[in-house]
SERO-4910 file (N, C-alpha, C, O; in steps of 0.05 Angstrom, whole numbers):
BEGIN
 pado doro    nc1    nc2    nc3   cac1   cac2   cac3    cc1    cc2    cc3    oc1    oc2    oc3
  Unk    A   2470    151    410   2477    120    412   2489    126    379   2472    136    364
  Unk    A   2512    120    367   2514    115    344   2507     84    325   2511     60    331
  Unk    A   2497     94    306   2481     70    290   2508     62    271   2521     82    263
  Unk    A   2517     37    262   2540     23    246   2521     31    215   2497     34    212
  Unk    A   2540     31    199   2529     30    168   2512      3    165   2489      4    157
  Unk    A   2526    -23    171   2517    -45    176   2492    -51    181   2477    -64    168
  Unk    A   2488    -37    209   2452    -36    218   2436    -16    206   2412    -19    207
  Unk    A   2448      6    193   2427     17    178   2424      6    153   2402     13    142
  Unk    A   2439    -10    138   2437    -25    119   2412    -49    121   2393    -53    106
  Unk    A   2421    -62    146   2402    -80    153   2371    -69    155   2353    -82    144
  Unk    A   2368    -52    167   2349    -39    176   2341    -31    151   2319    -43    149
  Unk    A   2344    -18    130   2337     -9    104   2328    -32     87   2308    -28     73
  Unk    A   2341    -61     87   2331    -80     76   2313    -91     88   2299   -102     71
  Unk    A   2306    -95    109   2283   -102    123   2260    -95    121   2240   -109    120
  Unk    A   2261    -60    120   2246    -49    116   2229    -44     84   2208    -36     76
  Unk    A   2252    -51     75   2241    -53     43   2227    -77     34   2209    -77     18
  Unk    A   2238   -104     49   2223   -126     45   2201   -126     57   2184   -142     46
  Unk    A   2192   -114     78   2167   -112     88   2148    -92     74   2124    -95     77
  Unk    A   2156    -76     62   2141    -56     47   2131    -72     17   2110    -65      5
  Unk    A   2145    -89      9   2142    -96    -19   2118   -104    -20   2106    -91    -37
  Unk    A   2100   -123     -7   2074   -140    -11   2055   -111     -7   2037   -109    -23
  Unk    A   2060    -90     13   2042    -70     16   2037    -53    -13   2015    -46    -21
  Unk    A   2064    -49    -27   2070    -41    -53   2055    -56    -75   2039    -46    -91
  Unk    A   2063    -81    -73   2046    -93    -95   2017    -93    -94   2001    -92   -113
  Unk    A   2010    -95    -65   1978    -93    -62   1961    -64    -75   1939    -61    -84
  Unk    A   1984    -45    -71   1975    -16    -82   1978    -20   -114   1959    -11   -126
  Unk    A   1997    -32   -130   1995    -32   -151   1975    -57   -170   1971    -56   -195
  Unk    A   1965    -74   -153   1950    -97   -167   1926    -85   -170   1914    -95   -189
  Unk    A   1913    -65   -158   1879    -59   -161   1880    -42   -188   1860    -40   -204
  Unk    A   1907    -29   -192   1900    -12   -215   1909    -26   -241   1902    -19   -264
  Unk    A   1929    -50   -234   1930    -74   -260   1900    -80   -263   1888    -71   -282
  Unk    A   1890    -93   -246   1860   -109   -248   1845    -89   -259   1833    -94   -280
  Unk    A   1841    -62   -248   1823    -41   -266   1828    -45   -286   1809    -53   -300
  Unk    A   1854    -42   -300   1862    -35   -330   1849    -65   -346   1835    -63   -367
  Unk    A   1856    -92   -334   1849   -119   -342   1811   -114   -348   1799   -119   -369
  Unk    A   1802   -102   -325   1775   -105   -330   1761    -85   -353   1745    -89   -371
  Unk    A   1775    -65   -345   1774    -48   -374   1777    -56   -403   1761    -47   -419
  Unk    A   1797    -72   -410   1801    -77   -430   1784   -103   -432   1788   -116   -453
  Unk    A   1770   -113   -418   1748   -137   -423   1725   -123   -427   1711   -131   -445
  Unk    A   1716   -100   -413   1696    -82   -424   1693    -80   -458   1677    -88   -475
  Unk    A   1720    -65   -457   1727    -60   -490   1717    -81   -511   1700    -80   -528
  Unk    A   1737   -104   -503   1733   -128   -516   1699   -138   -523   1688   -147   -543
  Unk    A   1692   -132   -496   1652   -144   -504   1645   -119   -519   1628   -124   -537
  Unk    A   1650   -100   -518   1638    -73   -537   1649    -84   -564   1630    -88   -580
  Unk    A   1670    -90   -574   1674    -95   -592   1667   -129   -610   1669   -136   -633
  Unk    A   1658   -140   -588   1650   -173   -592   1618   -158   -603   1614   -159   -627
  Unk    A   1599   -145   -587   1577   -135   -591   1575   -119   -617   1554   -120   -630
  Unk    A   1596   -103   -626   1592    -89   -651   1595   -107   -674   1581   -106   -694
  Unk    A   1619   -129   -670   1615   -156   -695   1595   -170   -691   1589   -186   -708
  Unk    A   1583   -168   -670   1562   -203   -671   1580   -225   -667   1571   -246   -675
  Unk    A   1600   -226   -659   1626   -254   -651   1611   -268   -628   1612   -262   -604
  Unk    A   1596   -287   -639   1586   -302   -618   1610   -324   -602   1603   -339   -584
  Unk    A   1629   -322   -609   1655   -341   -607   1665   -325   -584   1668   -337   -563
  Unk    A   1670   -292   -588   1681   -280   -568   1663   -280   -550   1670   -286   -527
  Unk    A   1639   -273   -556   1615   -271   -533   1617   -294   -516   1619   -287   -492
  Unk    A   1617   -311   -519   1617   -336   -505   1641   -335   -488   1638   -337   -463
  Unk    A   1673   -332   -502   1695   -333   -485   1693   -312   -468   1707   -316   -448
  Unk    A   1681   -291   -468   1679   -269   -450   1660   -273   -423   1663   -259   -403
  Unk    A   1644   -290   -424   1616   -292   -406   1619   -321   -395   1624   -342   -406
  Unk    A   1616   -315   -372   1609   -342   -354   1588   -357   -359   1571   -345   -372
  Unk    A   1581   -386   -353   1566   -404   -355   1541   -391   -343   1521   -391   -356
  Unk    A   1542   -381   -324   1517   -374   -307   1508   -341   -314   1494   -329   -299
  Unk    A   1518   -332   -335   1508   -308   -339   1483   -298   -332   1466   -315   -333
  Unk    A   1476   -277   -325   1454   -257   -317   1458   -233   -331   1475   -216   -325
  Unk    A   1437   -232   -356   1445   -208   -374   1421   -190   -373   1405   -196   -391
  Unk    A   1413   -167   -356   1388   -157   -352   1388   -137   -376   1407   -135   -391
  Unk    A   1367   -123   -379   1366   -108   -404   1344    -78   -386   1328    -81   -367
  Unk    A   1349    -61   -398   1331    -39   -383   1308    -40   -391   1295    -20   -382
  Unk    A   1292    -58   -407   1263    -65   -403   1257    -80   -384   1233    -84   -381
  Unk    A   1276    -91   -367   1266   -111   -351   1269   -144   -361   1263   -162   -346
  Unk    A   1278   -148   -383   1280   -175   -390   1306   -187   -384   1326   -174   -392
  Unk    A   1308   -210   -371   1334   -215   -364   1341   -246   -375   1325   -265   -372
  Unk    A   1364   -248   -387   1375   -273   -411   1396   -284   -389   1406   -273   -370
  Unk    A   1397   -310   -402   1419   -329   -393   1438   -326   -417   1431   -312   -436
  Unk    A   1457   -337   -416   1480   -337   -434   1475   -345   -462   1484   -335   -482
  Unk    A   1461   -364   -460   1452   -376   -489   1431   -355   -507   1434   -356   -531
  Unk    A   1412   -336   -496   1396   -321   -500   1406   -298   -505   1396   -285   -523
  Unk    A   1425   -290   -492   1440   -262   -497   1453   -267   -525   1448   -252   -543
  Unk    A   1473   -292   -529   1487   -297   -548   1477   -301   -574   1486   -291   -595
  Unk    A   1451   -318   -571   1438   -323   -592   1433   -300   -618   1446   -301   -639
  Unk    A   1412   -282   -613   1406   -259   -630   1428   -241   -641   1423   -222   -656
  Unk    A   1451   -248   -633   1475   -229   -636   1495   -243   -657   1507   -232   -676
  Unk    A   1496   -269   -649   1514   -287   -663   1496   -291   -694   1508   -288   -716
  Unk    A   1470   -296   -693   1453   -303   -713   1451   -274   -733   1447   -275   -758
  Unk    A   1455   -255   -721   1455   -224   -738   1428   -217   -733   1420   -197   -745
  Unk    A   1412   -229   -718   1385   -219   -717   1387   -194   -703   1371   -176   -707
  Unk    A   1407   -192   -685   1401   -168   -674   1434   -148   -673   1454   -156   -660
  Unk    A   1434   -130   -686   1464   -119   -689   1465    -87   -674   1445    -73   -672
  Unk    A   1484    -82   -669   1494    -56   -660   1510    -42   -683   1532    -52   -688
  Unk    A   1501    -21   -698   1519     -7   -718   1537     10   -705   1555     19   -719
  Unk    A   1537     19   -680   1545     43   -665   1542     37   -635   1519     32   -627
  Unk    A   1560     36   -618   1562     34   -589   1586     62   -579   1609     62   -587
  Unk    A   1578     76   -566   1596     89   -548   1594     85   -523   1570     84   -518
  Unk    A   1610     82   -501   1609     86   -471   1629    107   -466   1651    112   -477
  Unk    A   1611    121   -440   1620    145   -431   1614    139   -396   1602    120   -387
  Unk    A   1625    159   -385   1622    165   -352   1631    136   -339   1616    125   -322
  Unk    A   1657    121   -348   1664     96   -342   1675     94   -318   1687    114   -311
  Unk    A   1674     74   -301   1684     70   -275   1692     34   -274   1681     16   -286
  Unk    A   1709     33   -260   1709      8   -250   1725      3   -217   1745     16   -210
  Unk    A   1716    -11   -204   1720    -25   -181   1727    -46   -175   1708    -62   -177
  Unk    A   1755    -59   -164   1759    -87   -161   1755    -91   -132   1766    -75   -117
  Unk    A   1739   -114   -121   1744   -125   -100   1747   -150   -100   1728   -165   -103
  Unk    A   1776   -160    -94   1777   -188    -94   1777   -201   -126   1784   -187   -145
  Unk    A   1769   -226   -128   1760   -239   -151   1737   -225   -167   1734   -233   -190
  Unk    A   1723   -208   -158   1704   -191   -175   1706   -159   -171   1715   -144   -153
  Unk    A   1694   -153   -197   1697   -130   -202   1668   -109   -213   1651   -121   -227
  Unk    A   1665    -87   -209   1640    -71   -224   1649    -51   -243   1662    -32   -235
  Unk    A   1644    -55   -268   1642    -38   -284   1619    -24   -292   1599    -38   -296
  Unk    A   1617      3   -295   1592     19   -295   1603     38   -316   1626     48   -317
  Unk    A   1578     44   -337   1584     64   -358   1553     70   -367   1534     58   -358
  Unk    A   1552     92   -389   1534    105   -401   1533     90   -425   1555     93   -437
  Unk    A   1523     79   -435   1520     59   -467   1503     77   -488   1480     82   -482
  Unk    A   1511     85   -505   1493     99   -530   1505     85   -551   1526     73   -552
  Unk    A   1487     90   -570   1486     84   -592   1462     75   -608   1442     87   -603
  Unk    A   1459     51   -630   1435     45   -641   1439     16   -639   1461      6   -640
  Unk    A   1416      0   -637   1408    -23   -641   1392    -35   -661   1369    -26   -662
  Unk    A   1398    -55   -679   1377    -54   -702   1365    -87   -688   1382   -100   -678
  Unk    A   1344    -95   -688   1331   -115   -686   1308   -124   -709   1287   -112   -714
  Unk    A   1317   -145   -719   1297   -155   -739   1289   -135   -757   1266   -133   -763
  Unk    A   1309   -120   -767   1308    -93   -788   1300    -75   -782   1293    -58   -798
  Unk    A   1297    -70   -749   1283    -42   -740   1304    -32   -724   1311    -44   -704
  Unk    A   1315     -7   -733   1334      5   -709   1320     27   -700   1303     40   -712
  Unk    A   1329     30   -669   1324     45   -645   1348     55   -634   1369     43   -634
  Unk    A   1344     77   -626   1369     86   -612   1372     79   -581   1352     70   -568
  Unk    A   1393     83   -571   1395     66   -545   1412     85   -525   1435     89   -531
  Unk    A   1404     95   -505   1417    110   -489   1417     99   -459   1405    116   -444
  Unk    A   1424     80   -447   1424     70   -421   1447     74   -399   1469     84   -403
  Unk    A   1439     63   -378   1461     67   -356   1467     30   -353   1451     12   -357
  Unk    A   1490     28   -348   1500      1   -345   1515     -4   -320   1529     13   -309
  Unk    A   1509    -35   -309   1525    -39   -292   1534    -71   -290   1517    -88   -285
  Unk    A   1561    -77   -296   1574    -99   -302   1587   -110   -281   1601    -94   -268
  Unk    A   1587   -141   -271   1596   -154   -254   1624   -174   -264   1619   -198   -268
  Unk    A   1642   -169   -266   1664   -183   -273   1673   -201   -253   1679   -193   -231
  Unk    A   1675   -227   -260   1698   -245   -240   1719   -253   -255   1720   -254   -279
  Unk    A   1735   -259   -240   1767   -267   -249   1759   -301   -246   1749   -315   -228
  Unk    A   1768   -307   -277   1762   -338   -278   1794   -343   -287   1799   -335   -310
  Unk    A   1814   -355   -273   1836   -364   -275   1851   -341   -277   1856   -329   -256
  Unk    A   1861   -330   -304   1882   -312   -308   1864   -290   -323   1879   -272   -330
  Unk    A   1840   -287   -331   1825   -271   -342   1797   -266   -330   1788   -284   -316
  Unk    A   1780   -241   -334   1757   -236   -327   1736   -241   -349   1738   -241   -373
  Unk    A   1715   -247   -334   1696   -256   -354   1668   -246   -340   1668   -246   -316
  Unk    A   1646   -238   -355   1624   -223   -344   1605   -242   -335   1593   -256   -351
  Unk    A   1600   -243   -308   1580   -256   -291   1554   -243   -296   1535   -258   -299
  Unk    A   1552   -217   -297   1519   -208   -289   1522   -178   -307   1544   -167   -308
  Unk    A   1503   -169   -318   1493   -143   -324   1474   -130   -324   1456   -146   -325
  Unk    A   1465   -107   -323   1437    -98   -313   1441    -71   -329   1463    -59   -327
  Unk    A   1419    -62   -345   1417    -35   -358   1399    -23   -339   1386    -34   -321
  Unk    A   1400      4   -347   1373     17   -329   1368     45   -351   1383     57   -366
  Unk    A   1345     49   -346   1337     77   -361   1353    100   -351   1355    101   -326
  Unk    A   1366    117   -364   1369    144   -354   1354    169   -367   1358    191   -358
***
């Protein structure tokens, strides 16, 4: 049974229209992963700068910030020592990075290496980190972070 050019063109257009949502869904996670990775980088820059305003903008009000020592801070307790420069990070390097996105949430993992200075006392840092990011409108903001000794 021969198929007319018109029927073939119609079938191609319908197939193309049906495939667009699937293709968009495949591309979206990559774009969202890149957006989360950019926020991880922005958080690292804000830590290095001790930028309280940036740290506030990058984190959600209900932030749970866990340290490898077992200390867990809320948003205010996390930002205060950094913004006051009581705690500084002269250097931070992130390695072994990964991001996975599930809807409006994302998990970022990495190894955090560097140096922290607290009340004038310097210490090396080499820890594993898991961060939970939540899409808040058109941007990703940190909801939770847990560090662990490696």
